C-alpha positions as YAML, in Angstrom:
chain: A
units: angstrom
residues:
- id: 1
  name: UNK
  ca: [-51.83, 101.97, -47.77]
- id: 2
  name: UNK
  ca: [-52.73, 98.47, -47.99]
- id: 3
  name: UNK
  ca: [-56.45, 99.28, -47.36]
- id: 4
  name: UNK
  ca: [-57.82, 100.60, -50.59]
- id: 5
  name: UNK
  ca: [-60.14, 99.27, -53.14]
- id: 6
  name: UNK
  ca: [-62.43, 97.25, -50.97]
- id: 7
  name: UNK
  ca: [-64.06, 100.27, -49.47]
- id: 8
  name: UNK
  ca: [-67.69, 100.54, -50.72]
- id: 9
  name: UNK
  ca: [-68.52, 96.77, -51.10]
- id: 10
  name: UNK
  ca: [-69.00, 96.07, -47.54]
- id: 11
  name: UNK
  ca: [-70.71, 99.43, -46.90]
- id: 12
  name: UNK
  ca: [-73.13, 99.18, -49.60]
- id: 13
  name: UNK
  ca: [-75.70, 96.57, -48.80]
- id: 14
  name: UNK
  ca: [-76.90, 98.38, -45.54]
- id: 15
  name: UNK
  ca: [-77.73, 101.71, -47.27]
- id: 16
  name: UNK
  ca: [-81.16, 102.81, -47.49]
- id: 17
  name: UNK
  ca: [-83.16, 103.27, -50.80]
- id: 18
  name: UNK
  ca: [-85.35, 106.27, -51.28]
- id: 19
  name: UNK
  ca: [-88.14, 104.12, -51.98]
- id: 20
  name: UNK
  ca: [-88.82, 103.53, -48.27]
- id: 21
  name: UNK
  ca: [-91.18, 106.18, -48.37]
- id: 22
  name: UNK
  ca: [-93.26, 104.84, -51.29]
- id: 23
  name: UNK
  ca: [-96.79, 103.27, -50.35]
- id: 24
  name: UNK
  ca: [-97.09, 101.75, -53.93]
- id: 25
  name: UNK
  ca: [-94.45, 100.21, -56.08]
- id: 26
  name: UNK
  ca: [-93.62, 101.91, -59.33]
- id: 27
  name: UNK
  ca: [-91.26, 100.93, -62.24]
- id: 28
  name: UNK
  ca: [-88.08, 102.96, -60.81]
- id: 29
  name: UNK
  ca: [-88.68, 101.47, -57.44]
- id: 30
  name: UNK
  ca: [-88.93, 98.12, -58.81]
- id: 31
  name: UNK
  ca: [-85.78, 98.46, -60.87]
- id: 32
  name: UNK
  ca: [-83.69, 99.60, -57.82]
- id: 33
  name: UNK
  ca: [-84.93, 97.06, -55.81]
- id: 34
  name: UNK
  ca: [-84.00, 94.38, -58.28]
- id: 35
  name: UNK
  ca: [-80.38, 96.06, -58.42]
- id: 36
  name: UNK
  ca: [-80.04, 96.16, -54.78]
- id: 37
  name: UNK
  ca: [-81.29, 92.19, -54.44]
- id: 38
  name: UNK
  ca: [-78.97, 91.06, -57.22]
- id: 39
  name: UNK
  ca: [-76.15, 92.89, -55.42]
- id: 40
  name: UNK
  ca: [-76.91, 91.30, -52.12]
- id: 41
  name: UNK
  ca: [-77.27, 87.66, -53.88]
- id: 42
  name: UNK
  ca: [-73.77, 88.24, -55.47]
- id: 43
  name: UNK
  ca: [-72.02, 89.59, -52.25]
- id: 44
  name: UNK
  ca: [-73.34, 86.82, -50.17]
- id: 45
  name: UNK
  ca: [-73.84, 83.71, -52.31]
- id: 46
  name: UNK
  ca: [-71.61, 83.98, -55.23]
- id: 47
  name: UNK
  ca: [-68.32, 82.38, -54.83]
- id: 48
  name: UNK
  ca: [-65.43, 84.93, -54.88]
- id: 49
  name: UNK
  ca: [-63.85, 83.86, -57.87]
- id: 50
  name: UNK
  ca: [-67.32, 84.37, -60.00]
- id: 51
  name: UNK
  ca: [-68.17, 87.58, -58.56]
- id: 52
  name: UNK
  ca: [-66.19, 89.70, -60.91]
- id: 53
  name: UNK
  ca: [-68.07, 88.55, -63.81]
- id: 54
  name: UNK
  ca: [-71.46, 88.68, -61.97]
- id: 55
  name: UNK
  ca: [-70.69, 92.46, -60.94]
- id: 56
  name: UNK
  ca: [-69.84, 93.34, -64.56]
- id: 57
  name: UNK
  ca: [-73.14, 91.93, -65.93]
- id: 58
  name: UNK
  ca: [-74.97, 93.91, -63.11]
- id: 59
  name: UNK
  ca: [-73.26, 97.06, -63.80]
- id: 60
  name: UNK
  ca: [-74.35, 96.84, -67.34]
- id: 61
  name: UNK
  ca: [-77.87, 96.77, -66.19]
- id: 62
  name: UNK
  ca: [-77.34, 99.86, -63.85]
- id: 63
  name: UNK
  ca: [-75.71, 101.86, -66.60]
- id: 64
  name: UNK
  ca: [-78.91, 100.98, -68.91]
- id: 65
  name: UNK
  ca: [-81.38, 102.15, -65.94]
- id: 66
  name: UNK
  ca: [-79.40, 105.37, -65.63]
- id: 67
  name: UNK
  ca: [-79.68, 106.09, -69.33]
- id: 68
  name: UNK
  ca: [-83.48, 105.55, -68.92]
- id: 69
  name: UNK
  ca: [-83.93, 107.41, -66.01]
- id: 70
  name: UNK
  ca: [-80.79, 110.07, -66.03]
- id: 71
  name: UNK
  ca: [-82.25, 112.29, -63.20]
- id: 72
  name: UNK
  ca: [-82.71, 109.32, -60.73]
- id: 73
  name: UNK
  ca: [-80.49, 109.74, -57.84]
- id: 74
  name: UNK
  ca: [-81.06, 106.07, -56.74]
- id: 75
  name: UNK
  ca: [-80.09, 104.78, -60.00]
- id: 76
  name: UNK
  ca: [-76.90, 106.76, -60.09]
- id: 77
  name: UNK
  ca: [-76.10, 105.76, -56.59]
- id: 78
  name: UNK
  ca: [-76.57, 102.12, -57.36]
- id: 79
  name: UNK
  ca: [-74.33, 102.43, -60.38]
- id: 80
  name: UNK
  ca: [-71.59, 103.81, -58.12]
- id: 81
  name: UNK
  ca: [-72.19, 101.20, -55.69]
- id: 82
  name: UNK
  ca: [-71.92, 98.32, -58.35]
- id: 83
  name: UNK
  ca: [-69.01, 100.02, -59.96]
- id: 84
  name: UNK
  ca: [-67.21, 99.94, -56.63]
- id: 85
  name: UNK
  ca: [-67.88, 96.37, -55.83]
- id: 86
  name: UNK
  ca: [-66.58, 95.42, -59.50]
- id: 87
  name: UNK
  ca: [-63.37, 97.50, -58.99]
- id: 88
  name: UNK
  ca: [-62.30, 95.08, -56.23]
- id: 89
  name: UNK
  ca: [-62.10, 92.36, -58.82]
- id: 90
  name: UNK
  ca: [-60.23, 94.50, -61.41]
- id: 91
  name: UNK
  ca: [-56.41, 95.12, -62.02]
- id: 92
  name: UNK
  ca: [-54.89, 97.81, -59.70]
- id: 93
  name: UNK
  ca: [-54.81, 100.65, -62.31]
- id: 94
  name: UNK
  ca: [-58.52, 99.81, -63.39]
- id: 95
  name: UNK
  ca: [-59.56, 100.04, -59.70]
- id: 96
  name: UNK
  ca: [-57.86, 103.26, -58.97]
- id: 97
  name: UNK
  ca: [-59.71, 104.78, -62.07]
- id: 98
  name: UNK
  ca: [-62.89, 103.25, -60.93]
- id: 99
  name: UNK
  ca: [-62.71, 104.81, -57.55]
- id: 100
  name: UNK
  ca: [-62.54, 108.18, -59.05]
- id: 101
  name: UNK
  ca: [-65.52, 107.37, -61.28]
- id: 102
  name: UNK
  ca: [-67.51, 106.26, -58.11]
- id: 103
  name: UNK
  ca: [-66.77, 109.51, -56.37]
- id: 104
  name: UNK
  ca: [-68.16, 111.49, -59.51]
- id: 105
  name: UNK
  ca: [-71.22, 109.35, -59.70]
- id: 106
  name: UNK
  ca: [-72.05, 109.83, -55.85]
- id: 107
  name: UNK
  ca: [-71.56, 113.64, -56.14]
- id: 108
  name: UNK
  ca: [-73.83, 113.56, -59.14]
- id: 109
  name: UNK
  ca: [-76.52, 111.77, -57.13]
- id: 110
  name: UNK
  ca: [-76.11, 114.21, -54.23]
- id: 111
  name: UNK
  ca: [-76.51, 116.91, -56.77]
- id: 112
  name: UNK
  ca: [-79.80, 115.63, -57.80]
- id: 113
  name: UNK
  ca: [-81.12, 114.93, -54.52]
- id: 114
  name: UNK
  ca: [-78.74, 115.37, -51.44]
- id: 115
  name: UNK
  ca: [-81.46, 113.47, -49.08]
- id: 116
  name: UNK
  ca: [-82.00, 110.54, -51.23]
- id: 117
  name: UNK
  ca: [-81.71, 107.12, -49.53]
- id: 118
  name: UNK
  ca: [-81.46, 109.02, -46.24]
- id: 119
  name: UNK
  ca: [-78.17, 110.48, -47.06]
- id: 120
  name: UNK
  ca: [-76.43, 107.33, -47.90]
- id: 121
  name: UNK
  ca: [-74.41, 108.80, -50.73]
- id: 122
  name: UNK
  ca: [-72.75, 110.86, -48.13]
- id: 123
  name: UNK
  ca: [-71.90, 107.71, -46.05]
- id: 124
  name: UNK
  ca: [-70.42, 105.94, -49.15]
- id: 125
  name: UNK
  ca: [-68.51, 109.00, -50.16]
- id: 126
  name: UNK
  ca: [-67.10, 109.76, -46.79]
- id: 127
  name: UNK
  ca: [-65.75, 106.23, -46.51]
- id: 128
  name: UNK
  ca: [-64.09, 106.74, -49.94]
- id: 129
  name: UNK
  ca: [-62.45, 109.98, -48.86]
- id: 130
  name: UNK
  ca: [-61.24, 108.11, -45.56]
- id: 131
  name: UNK
  ca: [-59.91, 105.09, -47.08]
- id: 132
  name: UNK
  ca: [-58.35, 106.14, -50.53]
- id: 133
  name: UNK
  ca: [-54.86, 107.30, -50.66]
- id: 134
  name: UNK
  ca: [-54.35, 111.05, -50.61]
- id: 135
  name: UNK
  ca: [-53.17, 113.34, -53.38]
- id: 136
  name: UNK
  ca: [-50.94, 112.84, -55.45]
- id: 137
  name: UNK
  ca: [-52.19, 109.35, -55.84]
- id: 138
  name: UNK
  ca: [-55.78, 109.91, -55.24]
- id: 139
  name: UNK
  ca: [-58.36, 112.16, -53.35]
- id: 140
  name: UNK
  ca: [-58.13, 110.75, -49.70]
- id: 141
  name: UNK
  ca: [-58.82, 113.40, -47.18]
- id: 142
  name: UNK
  ca: [-59.91, 112.54, -43.52]
- id: 143
  name: UNK
  ca: [-61.11, 116.20, -43.02]
- id: 144
  name: UNK
  ca: [-63.50, 116.08, -46.00]
- id: 145
  name: UNK
  ca: [-64.49, 112.41, -44.88]
- id: 146
  name: UNK
  ca: [-65.67, 113.79, -41.61]
- id: 147
  name: UNK
  ca: [-67.65, 116.54, -42.99]
- id: 148
  name: UNK
  ca: [-69.41, 113.96, -45.29]
- id: 149
  name: UNK
  ca: [-70.17, 111.80, -42.48]
- id: 150
  name: UNK
  ca: [-71.61, 114.62, -40.34]
- id: 151
  name: UNK
  ca: [-73.66, 115.59, -43.39]
- id: 152
  name: UNK
  ca: [-75.06, 112.15, -43.36]
- id: 153
  name: UNK
  ca: [-75.84, 112.29, -39.51]
- id: 154
  name: UNK
  ca: [-77.57, 115.62, -40.06]
- id: 155
  name: UNK
  ca: [-79.80, 114.23, -42.62]
- id: 156
  name: UNK
  ca: [-80.31, 110.67, -40.88]
- id: 157
  name: UNK
  ca: [-79.32, 111.29, -37.12]
- id: 158
  name: UNK
  ca: [-80.50, 107.96, -36.15]
- id: 159
  name: UNK
  ca: [-79.85, 105.97, -39.19]
- id: 160
  name: UNK
  ca: [-78.11, 102.59, -38.74]
- id: 161
  name: UNK
  ca: [-75.59, 103.20, -41.44]
- id: 162
  name: UNK
  ca: [-74.77, 106.84, -40.92]
- id: 163
  name: UNK
  ca: [-73.91, 106.09, -37.25]
- id: 164
  name: UNK
  ca: [-72.26, 102.70, -37.90]
- id: 165
  name: UNK
  ca: [-69.85, 104.05, -40.47]
- id: 166
  name: UNK
  ca: [-69.13, 107.20, -38.70]
- id: 167
  name: UNK
  ca: [-68.43, 105.18, -35.62]
- id: 168
  name: UNK
  ca: [-65.92, 103.15, -37.75]
- id: 169
  name: UNK
  ca: [-64.24, 106.43, -38.94]
- id: 170
  name: UNK
  ca: [-63.87, 107.52, -35.41]
- id: 171
  name: UNK
  ca: [-62.52, 104.35, -34.19]
- id: 172
  name: UNK
  ca: [-59.82, 104.38, -36.90]
- id: 173
  name: UNK
  ca: [-58.89, 107.94, -35.74]
- id: 174
  name: UNK
  ca: [-58.60, 106.64, -32.25]
- id: 175
  name: UNK
  ca: [-61.58, 108.51, -30.82]
- id: 176
  name: UNK
  ca: [-63.02, 105.30, -29.42]
- id: 177
  name: UNK
  ca: [-65.29, 106.87, -26.67]
- id: 178
  name: UNK
  ca: [-67.28, 108.90, -29.41]
- id: 179
  name: UNK
  ca: [-67.21, 105.79, -31.73]
- id: 180
  name: UNK
  ca: [-68.91, 103.62, -29.00]
- id: 181
  name: UNK
  ca: [-71.80, 106.21, -28.94]
- id: 182
  name: UNK
  ca: [-72.51, 105.79, -32.43]
- id: 183
  name: UNK
  ca: [-72.14, 102.12, -32.53]
- id: 184
  name: UNK
  ca: [-74.60, 102.02, -29.68]
- id: 185
  name: UNK
  ca: [-77.02, 104.28, -31.75]
- id: 186
  name: UNK
  ca: [-76.61, 101.93, -34.71]
- id: 187
  name: UNK
  ca: [-77.23, 98.81, -32.63]
- id: 188
  name: UNK
  ca: [-80.65, 100.11, -31.50]
- id: 189
  name: UNK
  ca: [-81.66, 101.77, -34.83]
- id: 190
  name: UNK
  ca: [-84.95, 100.67, -36.35]
- id: 191
  name: UNK
  ca: [-84.67, 98.00, -38.88]
- id: 192
  name: UNK
  ca: [-86.18, 99.25, -42.11]
- id: 193
  name: UNK
  ca: [-88.99, 97.29, -43.62]
- id: 194
  name: UNK
  ca: [-87.44, 97.42, -47.09]
- id: 195
  name: UNK
  ca: [-83.80, 96.50, -45.82]
- id: 196
  name: UNK
  ca: [-84.54, 93.94, -43.19]
- id: 197
  name: UNK
  ca: [-81.78, 91.59, -44.23]
- id: 198
  name: UNK
  ca: [-79.35, 94.33, -44.82]
- id: 199
  name: UNK
  ca: [-80.07, 96.27, -41.57]
- id: 200
  name: UNK
  ca: [-80.09, 92.96, -39.49]
- id: 201
  name: UNK
  ca: [-76.50, 92.26, -40.61]
- id: 202
  name: UNK
  ca: [-75.44, 95.78, -39.92]
- id: 203
  name: UNK
  ca: [-77.05, 95.66, -36.51]
- id: 204
  name: UNK
  ca: [-75.08, 92.62, -35.68]
- id: 205
  name: UNK
  ca: [-71.89, 94.29, -36.58]
- id: 206
  name: UNK
  ca: [-72.69, 97.22, -34.62]
- id: 207
  name: UNK
  ca: [-73.16, 94.94, -31.45]
- id: 208
  name: UNK
  ca: [-70.10, 93.12, -32.37]
- id: 209
  name: UNK
  ca: [-68.19, 96.45, -32.45]
- id: 210
  name: UNK
  ca: [-69.63, 97.20, -28.92]
- id: 211
  name: UNK
  ca: [-68.32, 93.93, -27.72]
- id: 212
  name: UNK
  ca: [-64.94, 94.35, -29.16]
- id: 213
  name: UNK
  ca: [-64.49, 97.78, -27.88]
- id: 214
  name: UNK
  ca: [-60.99, 98.76, -27.15]
- id: 215
  name: UNK
  ca: [-59.33, 97.04, -30.09]
- id: 216
  name: UNK
  ca: [-57.80, 98.51, -33.29]
- id: 217
  name: UNK
  ca: [-59.70, 99.51, -36.32]
- id: 218
  name: UNK
  ca: [-62.44, 97.26, -37.33]
- id: 219
  name: UNK
  ca: [-61.15, 95.09, -40.21]
- id: 220
  name: UNK
  ca: [-64.36, 94.67, -42.10]
- id: 221
  name: UNK
  ca: [-64.21, 98.13, -43.76]
- id: 222
  name: UNK
  ca: [-60.36, 97.97, -43.79]
- id: 223
  name: UNK
  ca: [-60.41, 95.14, -46.00]
- id: 224
  name: UNK
  ca: [-62.60, 96.91, -48.75]
- id: 225
  name: UNK
  ca: [-59.76, 98.84, -50.60]
- id: 226
  name: UNK
  ca: [-56.88, 96.66, -50.83]
- id: 227
  name: UNK
  ca: [-55.76, 96.99, -54.40]
- id: 228
  name: UNK
  ca: [-55.35, 100.76, -54.29]
- id: 229
  name: UNK
  ca: [-52.07, 100.33, -52.41]
- id: 230
  name: UNK
  ca: [-50.75, 98.13, -55.41]
- id: 231
  name: UNK
  ca: [-52.07, 100.76, -57.97]
- id: 232
  name: UNK
  ca: [-50.37, 103.48, -56.12]
- id: 233
  name: UNK
  ca: [-47.07, 101.71, -56.32]
- id: 234
  name: UNK
  ca: [-47.48, 101.11, -59.97]
- id: 235
  name: UNK
  ca: [-48.02, 104.77, -60.77]
...
């Protein structure tokens, strides 16, 4: 169980925002875009040793946005995303607690609008269920994870993120042939105008996965939840 708390950090950037369908900007859209942009800047440009403080500051902004717009699924989703990213820089016990909070926030966002962000909350939640330890340590459950991934695909069958991360799940489970089909779909999925940088990165990963077909589980996502194993051992 060495792969545990890094789970959502790498998954987050490629996930679509609900605002893709909006023609004109509005205050909520602008605020969510600002969170996404700052998250991406921290993830790609801030040195690792400084990221914890940066994520903590950004989490405060997300919490305030949720207070201002308590029924906005996108705001709750990004609070979950940022909280998960920050958890990777916390002590193991705090990280384990944070993962439960992330799960609850994602379920809250889904309860408000299950189709928000093209079903991206289901993708993140599926990854959480796949990567966290099972009961009694946490709530990991691959059967539930697969249901969540399939729900995301039902909402966004040609989505770059829904296909890519389900492909990773299938590869981890040893179903390489079906995993390749989803990597292929991800590699040719349209790049979304509001997510050009993120989707281009994910498209590159999908193509790399196709080239590396036949290997073991993809290490990128596996790297994401490392401290939960330590947390489990300290319980």
